[in-house]
Short mmCIF file of the C-alpha atoms (twelve columns), coordinates in Angstrom:
data_MODEL
# 
_entry.id   MODEL 
# 
loop_
_atom_site.group_PDB 
_atom_site.id 
_atom_site.type_symbol 
_atom_site.label_atom_id 
_atom_site.label_alt_id 
_atom_site.label_comp_id 
_atom_site.label_asym_id 
_atom_site.label_seq_id 
_atom_site.Cartn_x 
_atom_site.Cartn_y 
_atom_site.Cartn_z 
_atom_site.pdbx_PDB_model_num 
ATOM 1   C CA . MET A 1   -32.752 -63.939 47.258 1 
ATOM 2   C CA . LYS A 2   -31.547 -61.079 49.443 1 
ATOM 3   C CA . LYS A 3   -27.996 -62.277 48.900 1 
ATOM 4   C CA . ILE A 4   -28.458 -62.241 45.107 1 
ATOM 5   C CA . ILE A 5   -29.941 -58.732 45.219 1 
ATOM 6   C CA . GLY A 6   -27.028 -57.583 47.380 1 
ATOM 7   C CA . ILE A 7   -24.526 -58.979 44.909 1 
ATOM 8   C CA . MET A 8   -26.339 -57.325 42.018 1 
ATOM 9   C CA . LEU A 9   -26.346 -53.966 43.829 1 
ATOM 10  C CA . ALA A 10  -22.653 -54.298 44.591 1 
ATOM 11  C CA . LEU A 11  -21.934 -55.030 40.932 1 
ATOM 12  C CA . LEU A 12  -23.977 -52.020 39.885 1 
ATOM 13  C CA . ILE A 13  -22.063 -49.788 42.292 1 
ATOM 14  C CA . LEU A 14  -18.728 -51.149 41.053 1 
ATOM 15  C CA . SER A 15  -19.699 -50.678 37.413 1 
ATOM 16  C CA . ALA A 16  -20.900 -47.139 38.130 1 
ATOM 17  C CA . GLY A 17  -17.626 -46.392 39.894 1 
ATOM 18  C CA . ALA A 18  -15.652 -47.799 36.962 1 
ATOM 19  C CA . ALA A 19  -17.689 -45.706 34.542 1 
ATOM 20  C CA . PHE A 20  -17.061 -42.597 36.657 1 
ATOM 21  C CA . ALA A 21  -13.313 -43.326 36.725 1 
ATOM 22  C CA . GLN A 22  -13.313 -43.697 32.943 1 
ATOM 23  C CA . ASP A 23  -15.198 -40.401 32.584 1 
ATOM 24  C CA . LYS A 24  -12.682 -38.521 34.729 1 
ATOM 25  C CA . PRO A 25  -10.365 -36.731 32.278 1 
ATOM 26  C CA . LYS A 26  -6.660  -37.456 32.322 1 
ATOM 27  C CA . ILE A 27  -4.697  -34.202 32.447 1 
ATOM 28  C CA . ILE A 28  -0.955  -34.297 31.719 1 
ATOM 29  C CA . ILE A 29  0.829   -31.153 32.934 1 
ATOM 30  C CA . THR A 30  3.964   -30.488 30.861 1 
ATOM 31  C CA . THR A 31  6.640   -28.605 32.804 1 
ATOM 32  C CA . GLY A 32  10.389  -28.190 32.292 1 
ATOM 33  C CA . GLY A 33  13.702  -29.425 33.640 1 
ATOM 34  C CA . ILE A 34  14.411  -30.038 37.331 1 
ATOM 35  C CA . GLY A 35  15.994  -26.891 38.763 1 
ATOM 36  C CA . GLY A 36  13.680  -24.591 36.836 1 
ATOM 37  C CA . VAL A 37  10.457  -23.017 38.110 1 
ATOM 38  C CA . TYR A 38  8.216   -24.736 35.518 1 
ATOM 39  C CA . TYR A 39  8.859   -28.142 37.049 1 
ATOM 40  C CA . TYR A 40  7.830   -27.170 40.581 1 
ATOM 41  C CA . TYR A 41  4.974   -24.975 39.374 1 
ATOM 42  C CA . GLY A 42  3.559   -27.762 37.209 1 
ATOM 43  C CA . THR A 43  3.795   -30.461 39.874 1 
ATOM 44  C CA . THR A 44  1.993   -28.204 42.350 1 
ATOM 45  C CA . VAL A 45  -0.737  -27.369 39.836 1 
ATOM 46  C CA . ALA A 46  -1.211  -31.105 39.220 1 
ATOM 47  C CA . GLU A 47  -1.693  -31.668 42.964 1 
ATOM 48  C CA . ILE A 48  -4.295  -28.889 43.168 1 
ATOM 49  C CA . LEU A 49  -6.230  -30.119 40.143 1 
ATOM 50  C CA . THR A 50  -6.310  -33.737 41.276 1 
ATOM 51  C CA . LYS A 51  -7.666  -32.702 44.679 1 
ATOM 52  C CA . HIS A 52  -10.104 -29.996 43.641 1 
ATOM 53  C CA . ALA A 53  -10.947 -30.046 39.902 1 
ATOM 54  C CA . GLY A 54  -12.438 -33.515 39.470 1 
ATOM 55  C CA . VAL A 55  -9.659  -34.579 37.094 1 
ATOM 56  C CA . GLU A 56  -6.721  -36.974 37.237 1 
ATOM 57  C CA . ALA A 57  -3.691  -34.717 36.806 1 
ATOM 58  C CA . THR A 58  -0.048  -35.768 36.488 1 
ATOM 59  C CA . ALA A 59  3.014   -33.582 35.890 1 
ATOM 60  C CA . ILE A 60  5.840   -34.705 33.619 1 
ATOM 61  C CA . GLN A 61  9.359   -33.365 33.136 1 
ATOM 62  C CA . THR A 62  10.061  -31.947 29.648 1 
ATOM 63  C CA . ALA A 63  12.497  -29.677 27.829 1 
ATOM 64  C CA . ALA A 64  9.932   -26.888 28.420 1 
ATOM 65  C CA . SER A 65  8.158   -24.472 26.067 1 
ATOM 66  C CA . VAL A 66  8.593   -25.842 22.549 1 
ATOM 67  C CA . ASP A 67  8.271   -29.451 23.675 1 
ATOM 68  C CA . ASN A 68  5.222   -28.506 25.716 1 
ATOM 69  C CA . LEU A 69  3.557   -26.910 22.697 1 
ATOM 70  C CA . LEU A 70  4.264   -29.991 20.600 1 
ATOM 71  C CA . LEU A 71  2.787   -32.247 23.276 1 
ATOM 72  C CA . ILE A 72  -0.329  -30.081 23.629 1 
ATOM 73  C CA . GLN A 73  -0.771  -30.043 19.855 1 
ATOM 74  C CA . ARG A 74  0.116   -33.619 18.967 1 
ATOM 75  C CA . ARG A 75  -0.377  -35.868 21.998 1 
ATOM 76  C CA . THR A 76  -3.785  -34.714 23.180 1 
ATOM 77  C CA . GLU A 77  -6.391  -37.433 22.505 1 
ATOM 78  C CA . PRO A 78  -9.985  -36.282 23.153 1 
ATOM 79  C CA . ALA A 79  -11.274 -39.758 22.178 1 
ATOM 80  C CA . LYS A 80  -9.331  -41.165 25.147 1 
ATOM 81  C CA . ASN A 81  -10.245 -38.232 27.406 1 
ATOM 82  C CA . THR A 82  -6.555  -37.317 27.635 1 
ATOM 83  C CA . TYR A 83  -5.397  -33.711 27.421 1 
ATOM 84  C CA . TYR A 84  -1.938  -32.167 27.607 1 
ATOM 85  C CA . LEU A 85  -1.639  -28.763 29.291 1 
ATOM 86  C CA . GLY A 86  1.454   -26.841 30.287 1 
ATOM 87  C CA . ALA A 87  3.679   -23.850 30.841 1 
ATOM 88  C CA . VAL A 88  4.975   -21.959 27.818 1 
ATOM 89  C CA . LEU A 89  7.045   -18.835 27.245 1 
ATOM 90  C CA . PRO A 90  5.045   -16.228 25.292 1 
ATOM 91  C CA . ASP A 91  7.543   -15.768 22.473 1 
ATOM 92  C CA . SER A 92  7.626   -19.535 21.865 1 
ATOM 93  C CA . ALA A 93  3.821   -19.607 21.890 1 
ATOM 94  C CA . TYR A 94  3.663   -16.720 19.433 1 
ATOM 95  C CA . LEU A 95  6.167   -18.287 17.036 1 
ATOM 96  C CA . ALA A 96  4.428   -21.688 17.202 1 
ATOM 97  C CA . TYR A 97  0.915   -20.283 16.787 1 
ATOM 98  C CA . THR A 98  1.921   -18.198 13.765 1 
ATOM 99  C CA . GLY A 99  4.055   -20.964 12.230 1 
ATOM 100 C CA . LYS A 100 7.206   -18.837 12.433 1 
ATOM 101 C CA . HIS A 101 9.070   -21.435 14.489 1 
ATOM 102 C CA . LYS A 102 10.750  -24.053 12.315 1 
ATOM 103 C CA . ARG A 103 9.125   -26.959 14.181 1 
ATOM 104 C CA . PHE A 104 5.678   -25.555 13.466 1 
ATOM 105 C CA . ALA A 105 6.263   -24.256 9.936  1 
ATOM 106 C CA . ASP A 106 4.266   -27.094 8.349  1 
ATOM 107 C CA . LYS A 107 1.634   -27.191 11.071 1 
ATOM 108 C CA . PRO A 108 1.152   -23.974 13.075 1 
ATOM 109 C CA . ALA A 109 -0.152  -24.555 16.594 1 
ATOM 110 C CA . LYS A 110 -3.526  -22.926 15.933 1 
ATOM 111 C CA . GLU A 111 -5.267  -25.266 18.387 1 
ATOM 112 C CA . VAL A 112 -3.487  -23.984 21.538 1 
ATOM 113 C CA . ARG A 113 -5.344  -21.715 23.957 1 
ATOM 114 C CA . THR A 114 -4.217  -19.636 26.929 1 
ATOM 115 C CA . MET A 115 -5.777  -20.532 30.269 1 
ATOM 116 C CA . TRP A 116 -3.996  -17.968 32.427 1 
ATOM 117 C CA . THR A 117 -0.949  -15.728 32.510 1 
ATOM 118 C CA . MET A 118 1.402   -17.179 35.123 1 
ATOM 119 C CA . TYR A 119 4.331   -14.983 36.187 1 
ATOM 120 C CA . PRO A 120 7.192   -13.164 34.459 1 
ATOM 121 C CA . ASN A 121 10.318  -15.015 33.424 1 
ATOM 122 C CA . TYR A 122 13.573  -13.092 33.507 1 
ATOM 123 C CA . MET A 123 16.416  -13.783 31.135 1 
ATOM 124 C CA . HIS A 124 19.495  -14.739 33.124 1 
ATOM 125 C CA . LEU A 125 22.752  -14.643 31.172 1 
ATOM 126 C CA . VAL A 126 24.814  -16.199 33.914 1 
ATOM 127 C CA . THR A 127 28.569  -16.118 34.328 1 
ATOM 128 C CA . ALA A 128 31.112  -15.875 37.147 1 
ATOM 129 C CA . SER A 129 33.627  -13.292 38.288 1 
ATOM 130 C CA . GLY A 130 36.827  -13.425 36.284 1 
ATOM 131 C CA . SER A 131 35.152  -14.630 33.077 1 
ATOM 132 C CA . GLY A 132 35.629  -11.300 31.317 1 
ATOM 133 C CA . ILE A 133 32.057  -11.503 29.982 1 
ATOM 134 C CA . LYS A 134 30.309  -8.151  30.327 1 
ATOM 135 C CA . THR A 135 28.336  -7.964  27.064 1 
ATOM 136 C CA . ILE A 136 26.706  -10.340 24.583 1 
ATOM 137 C CA . ALA A 137 29.604  -9.727  22.198 1 
ATOM 138 C CA . ASP A 138 32.014  -11.015 24.857 1 
ATOM 139 C CA . LEU A 139 30.537  -14.498 24.418 1 
ATOM 140 C CA . LYS A 140 32.622  -14.898 21.257 1 
ATOM 141 C CA . GLY A 141 35.416  -17.351 21.905 1 
ATOM 142 C CA . LYS A 142 33.781  -18.619 25.116 1 
ATOM 143 C CA . ARG A 143 32.120  -21.892 26.123 1 
ATOM 144 C CA . VAL A 144 28.410  -21.176 26.290 1 
ATOM 145 C CA . SER A 145 25.221  -23.154 26.959 1 
ATOM 146 C CA . THR A 146 22.262  -21.879 24.939 1 
ATOM 147 C CA . ALA A 147 19.789  -23.994 26.985 1 
ATOM 148 C CA . ALA A 148 18.098  -27.339 26.460 1 
ATOM 149 C CA . PRO A 149 16.957  -28.231 22.929 1 
ATOM 150 C CA . GLY A 150 13.240  -27.621 22.527 1 
ATOM 151 C CA . SER A 151 13.084  -25.117 25.377 1 
ATOM 152 C CA . GLY A 152 11.737  -21.575 25.330 1 
ATOM 153 C CA . THR A 153 15.052  -20.406 26.754 1 
ATOM 154 C CA . GLU A 154 16.787  -21.753 23.665 1 
ATOM 155 C CA . VAL A 155 14.392  -19.761 21.454 1 
ATOM 156 C CA . GLU A 156 15.090  -16.612 23.450 1 
ATOM 157 C CA . SER A 157 18.847  -17.126 23.554 1 
ATOM 158 C CA . PHE A 158 18.957  -17.382 19.754 1 
ATOM 159 C CA . LEU A 159 16.788  -14.260 19.398 1 
ATOM 160 C CA . ILE A 160 19.159  -12.314 21.644 1 
ATOM 161 C CA . LEU A 161 22.293  -13.635 19.958 1 
ATOM 162 C CA . ASP A 162 20.892  -12.856 16.525 1 
ATOM 163 C CA . ALA A 163 20.023  -9.296  17.575 1 
ATOM 164 C CA . ALA A 164 23.588  -8.889  18.866 1 
ATOM 165 C CA . GLY A 165 25.140  -10.288 15.683 1 
ATOM 166 C CA . VAL A 166 26.621  -13.288 17.502 1 
ATOM 167 C CA . LYS A 167 26.364  -16.854 16.179 1 
ATOM 168 C CA . PRO A 168 26.819  -20.108 18.121 1 
ATOM 169 C CA . THR A 169 29.658  -20.856 15.721 1 
ATOM 170 C CA . ASP A 170 31.449  -17.860 17.259 1 
ATOM 171 C CA . PHE A 171 31.707  -19.715 20.562 1 
ATOM 172 C CA . ALA A 172 34.735  -21.780 21.491 1 
ATOM 173 C CA . LYS A 173 32.154  -24.432 22.359 1 
ATOM 174 C CA . GLN A 174 28.362  -24.567 22.388 1 
ATOM 175 C CA . GLU A 175 26.517  -26.653 24.960 1 
ATOM 176 C CA . ARG A 176 22.735  -27.237 25.072 1 
ATOM 177 C CA . LEU A 177 22.012  -27.870 28.738 1 
ATOM 178 C CA . GLY A 178 19.027  -27.387 31.007 1 
ATOM 179 C CA . ALA A 179 18.925  -25.157 34.074 1 
ATOM 180 C CA . ALA A 180 20.472  -27.497 36.642 1 
ATOM 181 C CA . GLU A 181 22.998  -28.957 34.186 1 
ATOM 182 C CA . SER A 182 24.127  -25.496 33.071 1 
ATOM 183 C CA . ALA A 183 24.600  -24.355 36.674 1 
ATOM 184 C CA . GLU A 184 26.630  -27.471 37.446 1 
ATOM 185 C CA . ALA A 185 28.795  -26.991 34.350 1 
ATOM 186 C CA . LEU A 186 29.536  -23.353 35.256 1 
ATOM 187 C CA . SER A 187 30.330  -24.398 38.809 1 
ATOM 188 C CA . GLN A 188 32.749  -27.057 37.539 1 
ATOM 189 C CA . GLY A 189 34.353  -24.639 35.074 1 
ATOM 190 C CA . THR A 190 33.415  -26.581 31.933 1 
ATOM 191 C CA . ILE A 191 31.453  -23.614 30.529 1 
ATOM 192 C CA . ASP A 192 31.933  -19.866 30.907 1 
ATOM 193 C CA . ALA A 193 28.327  -18.673 30.663 1 
ATOM 194 C CA . TYR A 194 24.788  -19.860 30.068 1 
ATOM 195 C CA . PHE A 195 21.343  -18.592 29.175 1 
ATOM 196 C CA . TRP A 196 18.417  -19.279 31.460 1 
ATOM 197 C CA . SER A 197 14.916  -17.815 31.338 1 
ATOM 198 C CA . GLY A 198 13.111  -18.371 34.626 1 
ATOM 199 C CA . GLY A 199 11.172  -16.919 37.514 1 
ATOM 200 C CA . LEU A 200 12.724  -15.194 40.508 1 
ATOM 201 C CA . PRO A 201 14.335  -16.845 42.255 1 
ATOM 202 C CA . THR A 202 15.335  -19.930 40.263 1 
ATOM 203 C CA . SER A 203 16.580  -22.561 42.707 1 
ATOM 204 C CA . SER A 204 19.481  -23.829 40.593 1 
ATOM 205 C CA . VAL A 205 20.808  -20.265 40.201 1 
ATOM 206 C CA . VAL A 206 20.523  -19.680 43.959 1 
ATOM 207 C CA . GLU A 207 22.491  -22.864 44.585 1 
ATOM 208 C CA . LEU A 208 25.112  -21.827 42.003 1 
ATOM 209 C CA . SER A 209 25.566  -18.481 43.749 1 
ATOM 210 C CA . THR A 210 26.239  -20.289 47.037 1 
ATOM 211 C CA . THR A 211 28.601  -22.800 45.430 1 
ATOM 212 C CA . LEU A 212 30.631  -20.110 43.677 1 
ATOM 213 C CA . ALA A 213 30.900  -18.135 46.921 1 
ATOM 214 C CA . ARG A 214 32.431  -21.182 48.627 1 
ATOM 215 C CA . LYS A 215 35.021  -21.255 45.852 1 
ATOM 216 C CA . GLY A 216 35.897  -17.587 46.325 1 
ATOM 217 C CA . LYS A 217 34.003  -16.434 43.228 1 
ATOM 218 C CA . LYS A 218 30.845  -14.435 42.665 1 
ATOM 219 C CA . ILE A 219 27.927  -15.046 40.395 1 
ATOM 220 C CA . GLU A 220 27.507  -12.383 37.724 1 
ATOM 221 C CA . PHE A 221 24.920  -11.603 35.040 1 
ATOM 222 C CA . VAL A 222 25.324  -9.805  31.750 1 
ATOM 223 C CA . ASP A 223 23.396  -6.521  31.969 1 
ATOM 224 C CA . MET A 224 21.015  -5.776  29.088 1 
ATOM 225 C CA . ASP A 225 20.677  -2.002  29.009 1 
ATOM 226 C CA . PRO A 226 17.022  -1.090  28.289 1 
ATOM 227 C CA . LYS A 227 18.240  2.011   26.460 1 
ATOM 228 C CA . GLY A 228 20.625  0.027   24.280 1 
ATOM 229 C CA . ALA A 229 19.967  -0.742  20.615 1 
ATOM 230 C CA . LEU A 230 19.769  -4.512  21.166 1 
ATOM 231 C CA . VAL A 231 16.990  -4.361  23.753 1 
ATOM 232 C CA . LYS A 232 15.107  -1.626  21.912 1 
ATOM 233 C CA . ASP A 233 15.173  -3.714  18.724 1 
ATOM 234 C CA . LEU A 234 13.843  -6.819  20.500 1 
ATOM 235 C CA . LEU A 235 11.127  -4.906  22.350 1 
ATOM 236 C CA . THR A 236 9.969   -3.390  19.068 1 
ATOM 237 C CA . LYS A 237 9.851   -6.749  17.277 1 
ATOM 238 C CA . PHE A 238 8.117   -8.533  20.134 1 
ATOM 239 C CA . ALA A 239 5.884   -5.842  21.598 1 
ATOM 240 C CA . GLY A 240 3.402   -7.397  23.987 1 
ATOM 241 C CA . VAL A 241 5.568   -10.495 24.393 1 
ATOM 242 C CA . MET A 242 8.745   -9.034  25.872 1 
ATOM 243 C CA . GLU A 243 9.280   -6.147  28.256 1 
ATOM 244 C CA . ALA A 244 12.228  -4.621  30.075 1 
ATOM 245 C CA . GLY A 245 12.848  -6.194  33.472 1 
ATOM 246 C CA . VAL A 246 15.201  -6.052  36.431 1 
ATOM 247 C CA . ILE A 247 16.709  -8.812  38.575 1 
ATOM 248 C CA . PRO A 248 17.075  -7.138  41.994 1 
ATOM 249 C CA . LYS A 249 20.472  -7.544  43.639 1 
ATOM 250 C CA . THR A 250 18.808  -9.139  46.677 1 
ATOM 251 C CA . VAL A 251 17.632  -12.170 44.661 1 
ATOM 252 C CA . TYR A 252 21.041  -13.745 44.041 1 
ATOM 253 C CA . ASN A 253 23.219  -11.533 46.260 1 
ATOM 254 C CA . THR A 254 24.785  -9.616  43.357 1 
ATOM 255 C CA . GLU A 255 26.546  -6.273  43.736 1 
ATOM 256 C CA . LYS A 256 23.862  -4.386  41.804 1 
ATOM 257 C CA . ASP A 257 20.497  -4.787  40.114 1 
ATOM 258 C CA . VAL A 258 20.692  -6.341  36.653 1 
ATOM 259 C CA . ASN A 259 18.766  -5.032  33.641 1 
ATOM 260 C CA . THR A 260 17.325  -7.772  31.476 1 
ATOM 261 C CA . LEU A 261 14.298  -8.890  29.458 1 
ATOM 262 C CA . ALA A 262 11.093  -10.206 31.010 1 
ATOM 263 C CA . PHE A 263 8.472   -12.530 29.525 1 
ATOM 264 C CA . TRP A 264 5.069   -13.347 31.038 1 
ATOM 265 C CA . ASN A 265 4.630   -17.125 30.982 1 
ATOM 266 C CA . LEU A 266 1.399   -18.649 29.761 1 
ATOM 267 C CA . PHE A 267 -0.399  -21.742 31.022 1 
ATOM 268 C CA . MET A 268 -1.855  -23.324 27.912 1 
ATOM 269 C CA . ALA A 269 -4.336  -25.988 26.872 1 
ATOM 270 C CA . PRO A 270 -5.665  -27.489 23.632 1 
ATOM 271 C CA . GLU A 271 -8.823  -26.038 22.093 1 
ATOM 272 C CA . SER A 272 -10.339 -29.530 22.316 1 
ATOM 273 C CA . LEU A 273 -10.373 -29.442 26.145 1 
ATOM 274 C CA . PRO A 274 -14.116 -29.345 26.963 1 
ATOM 275 C CA . GLU A 275 -15.284 -26.072 28.471 1 
ATOM 276 C CA . LYS A 276 -16.652 -27.778 31.592 1 
ATOM 277 C CA . TYR A 277 -13.186 -29.161 32.364 1 
ATOM 278 C CA . SER A 278 -11.259 -25.982 31.629 1 
ATOM 279 C CA . TYR A 279 -13.687 -24.002 33.779 1 
ATOM 280 C CA . ALA A 280 -13.301 -26.505 36.640 1 
ATOM 281 C CA . ILE A 281 -9.504  -26.429 36.294 1 
ATOM 282 C CA . THR A 282 -9.340  -22.634 36.315 1 
ATOM 283 C CA . LYS A 283 -11.721 -22.380 39.267 1 
ATOM 284 C CA . ALA A 284 -9.824  -25.016 41.271 1 
ATOM 285 C CA . LEU A 285 -6.499  -23.295 40.659 1 
ATOM 286 C CA . PHE A 286 -7.557  -19.806 41.704 1 
ATOM 287 C CA . GLU A 287 -9.708  -20.930 44.632 1 
ATOM 288 C CA . ASN A 288 -6.684  -22.809 46.015 1 
ATOM 289 C CA . ILE A 289 -4.016  -20.360 44.887 1 
ATOM 290 C CA . GLY A 290 -2.528  -20.097 48.378 1 
ATOM 291 C CA . HIS A 291 -1.088  -23.601 48.048 1 
ATOM 292 C CA . LEU A 292 0.705   -22.623 44.833 1 
ATOM 293 C CA . HIS A 293 2.044   -19.392 46.341 1 
ATOM 294 C CA . THR A 294 3.374   -21.257 49.371 1 
ATOM 295 C CA . SER A 295 5.029   -23.956 47.271 1 
ATOM 296 C CA . VAL A 296 6.566   -21.837 44.484 1 
ATOM 297 C CA . LYS A 297 7.920   -18.349 45.265 1 
ATOM 298 C CA . ALA A 298 7.850   -17.169 41.649 1 
ATOM 299 C CA . ALA A 299 4.139   -18.026 41.488 1 
ATOM 300 C CA . LYS A 300 3.231   -15.010 43.645 1 
ATOM 301 C CA . ASP A 301 2.286   -13.210 40.407 1 
ATOM 302 C CA . THR A 302 -0.200  -15.930 39.455 1 
ATOM 303 C CA . ASN A 303 -3.388  -14.258 40.649 1 
ATOM 304 C CA . ILE A 304 -6.818  -13.372 39.353 1 
ATOM 305 C CA . GLY A 305 -5.646  -9.853  38.517 1 
ATOM 306 C CA . ASN A 306 -2.890  -11.090 36.190 1 
ATOM 307 C CA . ALA A 307 -4.698  -14.180 34.895 1 
ATOM 308 C CA . ALA A 308 -6.173  -12.466 31.825 1 
ATOM 309 C CA . LYS A 309 -3.195  -10.142 31.324 1 
ATOM 310 C CA . SER A 310 -2.529  -11.604 27.874 1 
ATOM 311 C CA . ALA A 311 -6.164  -11.526 26.699 1 
ATOM 312 C CA . GLY A 312 -6.509  -9.615  23.458 1 
ATOM 313 C CA . GLY A 313 -3.182  -10.888 22.180 1 
ATOM 314 C CA . VAL A 314 -2.561  -13.079 19.150 1 
ATOM 315 C CA . ILE A 315 -3.402  -16.357 20.899 1 
ATOM 316 C CA . PRO A 316 -7.047  -16.778 21.983 1 
ATOM 317 C CA . TYR A 317 -8.015  -17.574 25.565 1 
ATOM 318 C CA . ASP A 318 -9.775  -20.783 26.548 1 
ATOM 319 C CA . LYS A 319 -13.571 -20.357 26.786 1 
ATOM 320 C CA . GLY A 320 -13.918 -22.074 30.153 1 
ATOM 321 C CA . ALA A 321 -11.190 -19.900 31.650 1 
ATOM 322 C CA . LEU A 322 -12.806 -16.745 30.266 1 
ATOM 323 C CA . LYS A 323 -16.143 -17.798 31.759 1 
ATOM 324 C CA . TYR A 324 -14.543 -17.986 35.218 1 
ATOM 325 C CA . TYR A 325 -12.755 -14.625 34.847 1 
ATOM 326 C CA . LYS A 326 -16.004 -12.948 33.814 1 
ATOM 327 C CA . GLU A 327 -17.784 -14.405 36.830 1 
ATOM 328 C CA . LYS A 328 -15.075 -13.003 39.084 1 
ATOM 329 C CA . GLY A 329 -15.069 -9.605  37.372 1 
ATOM 330 C CA . ALA A 330 -11.480 -9.994  36.203 1 
ATOM 331 C CA . ILE A 331 -12.622 -9.137  32.672 1 
ATOM 332 C CA . LYS A 332 -15.788 -7.637  31.253 1 
# 
């Protein structure tokens, strides 16, 4: 009899454990390409959430912002307790949410929510000494990568080119490569320049700088004068999304600081993510933020002070995240 009772208890414990495992939400963290900050940021966030948030989190490689928004919008399945979250550039989020991006024209991404503001991305228009590329206009007749299809960098590169009156058809050749692939192509001399929007420093750009130095060349960036008409026009059109920024010369060992555009990245979730989960995720992240800062240099700006930086913008914040920020006094 005791043996039968023991077996029954064991079965009950196993069934309870199975039920608990089924109840644990599956969180898919969408990131970006290897060589970019999103990838390392997202994988680290997944580690933190799995250990401390009571969820099963996994990071996946993607083409970044636009793909991430599509996955959040269209692959989330609340009925299966599966939710896609991820890193997104603010201009891509704005265009998707308002339906102004062509891939969201028929179905604006109204269901996305901001969980926290991450860190600023800086537009890198990368080239090498001897290319003769000093301005956006100089890209005409050159071999240029406008970034991976479906990435936020691609969105930004087209915005900048359009503001400068330059079309991809003006290039000698257009490539659509990710961060690491673009750096490799420039190193090998198969392209002359490429666009990359990323945190400081971006590992693939650091490696490119070292590789070029070994070949007797120097890495260079096209300067975007904050007083120039192009930057002023973009900052006016995308107020609150873009701001003037500077890549210090110490980051990539350049001869001088580089003026550019900066964009505060957003970590986003679907509206359908239950508040109890989003609160637990936000709390776990910020109560273990030291691990993220140690693992990803660019993540130093992910902190409770900046977390609600984008609150009050076009895209609403997640309710669970807001609850945590109010508890911590980050917002009223």
